[in-house]
C-alpha positions in Angstrom: -1.5 -35.7 3.5 -3.6 -32.7 2.6 -2.0 -32.1 -0.8 -2.3 -35.8 -1.7 -6.0 -36.0 -0.7 -6.8 -32.8 -2.5 -5.1 -33.9 -5.7 -7.0 -37.1 -5.7 -10.3 -35.2 -4.9 -9.7 -32.8 -7.8 -8.9 -35.6 -10.2 -12.1 -37.4 -9.2 -14.2 -34.3 -9.8 -12.2 -33.3 -13.0 -11.4 -29.9 -11.5 -8.0 -28.2 -11.6 -5.8 -28.7 -8.6 -5.7 -25.3 -6.9 -2.4 -23.5 -6.2 -1.3 -22.5 -2.7 -2.1 -18.8 -2.2 -0.3 -16.2 -0.1 -2.4 -17.1 3.0 -1.2 -20.8 2.6 -4.7 -21.8 1.5 -5.9 -23.9 -1.4 -9.2 -22.5 -2.8 -11.3 -24.6 -5.1 -14.8 -24.9 -6.4 -17.2 -27.7 -5.8 -20.2 -27.0 -8.1 -20.9 -23.4 -7.4 -19.4 -23.3 -3.9 -16.0 -21.9 -3.3 -14.1 -23.7 -0.5 -10.7 -22.8 1.1 -8.6 -25.4 2.9 -5.5 -24.9 4.9 -2.9 -27.3 6.2 -2.6 -26.7 10.0 0.1 -29.3 10.6 -1.3 -31.1 12.4 -4.8 -31.2 10.8 -6.5 -29.0 8.3 -9.2 -26.4 8.2 -12.1 -25.9 5.7 -13.6 -22.4 5.3 -16.2 -20.8 3.1 -18.4 -17.7 2.9 -22.1 -18.5 3.5 -23.4 -15.1 2.5 -23.0 -11.4 3.2 -23.9 -10.3 6.7 -27.5 -9.0 6.6 -28.3 -5.5 7.7 -31.8 -6.1 9.0 -32.5 -8.0 12.2 -28.8 -8.9 12.6 -29.1 -9.6 16.3 -32.0 -12.0 15.9 -30.1 -13.9 13.2 -27.0 -14.1 15.3 -29.0 -15.6 18.2 -30.5 -18.1 15.8 -27.0 -19.0 14.5 -25.6 -19.3 18.0 -28.3 -21.8 18.8 -27.3 -23.8 15.7 -23.7 -23.7 16.7 -24.4 -25.0 20.2 -22.6 -28.3 20.5 -22.5 -28.5 16.7 -26.1 -29.8 16.7 -27.5 -27.7 13.9 -24.3 -27.5 12.0 -23.0 -31.0 11.8 -19.9 -30.1 13.7 -19.1 -27.1 11.5 -19.0 -23.6 13.0 -20.8 -20.5 11.7 -19.0 -17.2 12.3 -18.0 -13.9 10.9 -15.0 -13.0 8.7 -12.6 -10.5 10.3 -14.3 -7.5 8.6 -17.7 -8.8 9.7 -18.9 -8.5 6.1 -19.6 -12.2 5.6 -21.1 -15.1 7.6 -18.7 -18.0 7.3 -18.7 -21.7 7.8 -15.6 -23.4 9.2 -14.5 -27.0 10.1 -11.3 -28.4 11.6 -10.1 -31.7 10.4 -7.9 -34.2 12.3 -4.4 -34.8 10.8 -4.8 -38.6 10.5 -7.6 -38.7 7.9 -8.0 -41.3 5.2 -9.1 -40.2 1.7 -12.6 -41.6 2.0 -13.3 -39.7 5.2 -11.7 -36.6 3.6 -14.0 -36.8 0.6 -17.1 -37.4 2.7 -16.2 -34.5 5.0 -15.9 -32.1 2.1 -19.2 -33.3 0.7 -20.9 -32.8 4.1 -19.3 -29.4 4.4 -20.7 -28.3 1.1 -24.1 -29.6 2.0 -24.1 -27.6 5.2 -22.9 -24.6 3.4 -25.9 -24.8 0.9 -28.3 -25.6 3.7 -27.3 -22.6 5.8 -27.3 -20.2 2.9 -30.9 -21.3 2.2 -31.8 -21.1 5.9 -30.5 -17.6 6.3 -32.4 -16.5 3.1 -35.6 -17.9 4.6 -34.9 -16.3 8.0 -34.5 -12.9 6.3 -37.8 -13.3 4.4 -39.8 -14.4 7.5 -38.6 -11.8 10.0 
């Protein structure tokens, strides 16, 4: 399912179909955003870096982001977290296995929109505080 949907998606956007990497992820670009997707069998997972973890007022930012994560209200069901090395803030989303192509495409579009939104919000937060 994932590979078929991804091939169709890449063809629609006229982008090259990504190859499966060593971590079993497909990484592709939508505009300027780099998105990784992994087949979980069942389901799939989207993942992207939002930005580097800021040095200043990190605790205040984390509280702000935890509130956004609460019940997915500020993130549209995605989750903001940290990469394993705590160098980047990340955005993640789990997808159900039974997913038609239209929903897959719309989900990726929404994911990219939230990625851009949170990158801008974090930049604003850093300037204000």
